[in-house]
C-alpha positions, 0 to 999 in steps of 0.5 A, a space after each residue: 556463425 550459428 547462434 548455438 555455436 555463439 552460445 557455446 563459445 560464450 559459455 566456455 569462455 566464461 567457465 574458464 574464469 568462473 570467479 571473475 564471471 561471478 564477481 562481474 555479475 554481482 552488481 547485476 545480481 544486487 540491482 535486480 534483486 533490489 528492484 524485485 524486492 522493492 516492487 514486491 514490497 510496494 505492491 503488497 503494501 498497496 494491496 493491503 491498504 486497498 483491502 483495509 479500505 475496502 473493508 470500511 467501504 470505499 464509497 464512505 464519505 466523512 464530514 469532519 470539523 476543521 481546527 480553527 484559530 480563535 483569538 490566537 488559540 487553536 481549538 480542537 475539532 472535538 470542542 467545535 460545536 458547528 455541526 448539528 443534526 440539521 446538517 445530517 437531515 439536510 444531506 439525507 433529504 437533498 443529496 441525490 447520490 447519498 444512500 445513507 447518512 449518520 451523525 457520529 458522536 464519540 466518547 471515551 471511558 473505562 468499560 467494565 464487565 465483572 473483574 475485567 475492564 479496558 479503555 473504551 471508545 464509544 461511537 454513537 450513530 443512528 440505525 444506518 451507522 452499521 451500513 455506512 461503516 460496512 460493519 456486519 452483525 456477528 451475534 445478536 442484533 442492531 439497535 432499533 429506531 425506537 431505541 435510538 429515539 429513547 436514548 436506550 442504554 444498549 450497545 454493540 461490541 467490537 471483537 477486541 472489546 469482546 475478547 478483553 471483557 469476556 476472555 473465556 469465550 462466553 456470549 456477551 449478548 444479553 450481558 450488562 457492561 458499564 461504560 464509565 458510570 452508565 450500565 448498558 446491555 449488550 445487544 450484539 457484536 460485530 464481525 471482526 475487521 482487524 487493524 490497519 497498517 498504522 496499528 489502529 484497531 477497527 474492532 476496539 469500539 463500542 457502538 450505541 445510539 447517538 442519542 445515548 451518547 449525546 443525552 446521557 453521557 456528554 449532554 451536548 446538542 451538537 455532533 462530532 462528525 457525519 458519515 455517509 455512503 455514496 450510492 456507489 463507489 463511482 458516485 463518491 466524487 459527485 456525492 462529495 461535491 453535493 455534501 460540500 454544497 449543502 454544508 456551505 449553504 447550511 453554515 451560510 459560508 460562500 467559499 470552501 476556503 472559509 469552511 469550518 468543515 472538510 469532506 473526504 471520501 475513502 476513495 480519495 484517501 485511497 487514491 492519494 495513498 496509492 499515489 504516494 506508494 507508487 512514487 515511493 516505490 519508483 524512488 526506491 526502484 530508481 535507487 536500486 537501479 543504480 546498482 544495475 548501472 554499476 554492474 554494467 560498468 563492471 561488465 564493460 571493464 571485464 570485457 575490456 580485460 577479456 579482449 586484451 587477454 584474448 588478442 592472440 585468439 582473436 587474431 588466430 580466428 580472423 586468420 582462419 576466416 572469421 569475419 568482423 561480425 563473428 568476433 563482434 557477436 561472440 563478445 556481445 554474447 559473452 557480455 549478454 550472457 553475463 548480464 542475463 545470468 546475473 539477472 536470473 540469479 538476482 530475480 531468484 534472490 529477490 523473490 526469496 528476500 521478498 518472501 522472507 521480508 513480507 513473511 516477517 512483516 505479516 504481509 501477503 506475498 505478491 509476484 510482479 510478472 511485469 517486473 520480472 519481464 522488465 528485469 530480463 529486458 533490462 539485463 539484456 539491454 545492459 549486457 548489449 549496451 555495455 558490451 558493445 564497445 569492447 566487442 567492437 574493439 575486438 572486432 576491429 583488431 588487425 589480425 596480423 597485429 593480434 597474432 604478434 601480440 604478446 
């Protein structure tokens, strides 16, 4: 029998019981739409994370303190004094795969401009800080080496701080602001970066020479963190190992397990988050796939009922010369058509739900072509797999017995 005739027969048979066919497809529809939704959410989340880290620079490497237990008391990293400027200079001179490096010192105070004020996070760095953090000047300029050496009272504002302190849209460059009790002159602003998925605002920051924070605000002789940029993203792993070796030597520590610092690259963090998102997506897809199995079982049950209801029809066709393989193909086509129709509807619903959910979450919509193709293949497989046994049973019916069936 020609495929065209098989499709026509299967379609007519399904149209005789439209409601039953729709209910049978429901499990497939739910399963496929869930799979498409989960894959879209996973891909969109991964893309957002990648974009956010790319904005910071995937070749960035951070050296931070490790919390230590001192006589039963867990000392916070901000209170540790083990990292010095000498560490920064050692990395600058000895690490061959490091392009730039900066010390980092943070301070928190209320920042005031006229009648406007907000809590401020001040980040002190050297002249390389903007390059290392992948920050670009929007208006004004960066501070100079001379201003760094003299601990000048100058600062660069992030866009969130600008919008809070200068809500009328005036240019803050050249204006005076007060950080705590210390007056500072705004010499520039940085291009907006936005927020990450956890809500941290990269633009809620004030950048100044590290000497200003170290000498004028905190009066300390140590630094809180070191940030460096590898010569390229591919060199991040080698650069990380170089920094670990140099820091161990500077701190006179033999084993990394005993280190009072830790070195992390954004590339490593990005890869770790990507792996977590992949595992989570696969887990959610696996849960959604249960609906496909349930839908397949539903198809098998309905095909059993169909074979029973159409026993006389099968006997009549066999008596008119239809072969076993013709009967087998007919019922296989019916089950496959049920599954594929459910798959098409499921994919459309999944795409619609994905667009609505991602729009509500303010995330970019992504269509996974491989997921759609795989969904079609899975639907066809389910239709053939779960429809095989009922179709085989129909093909094996004795024509005389089938004609006598009431």
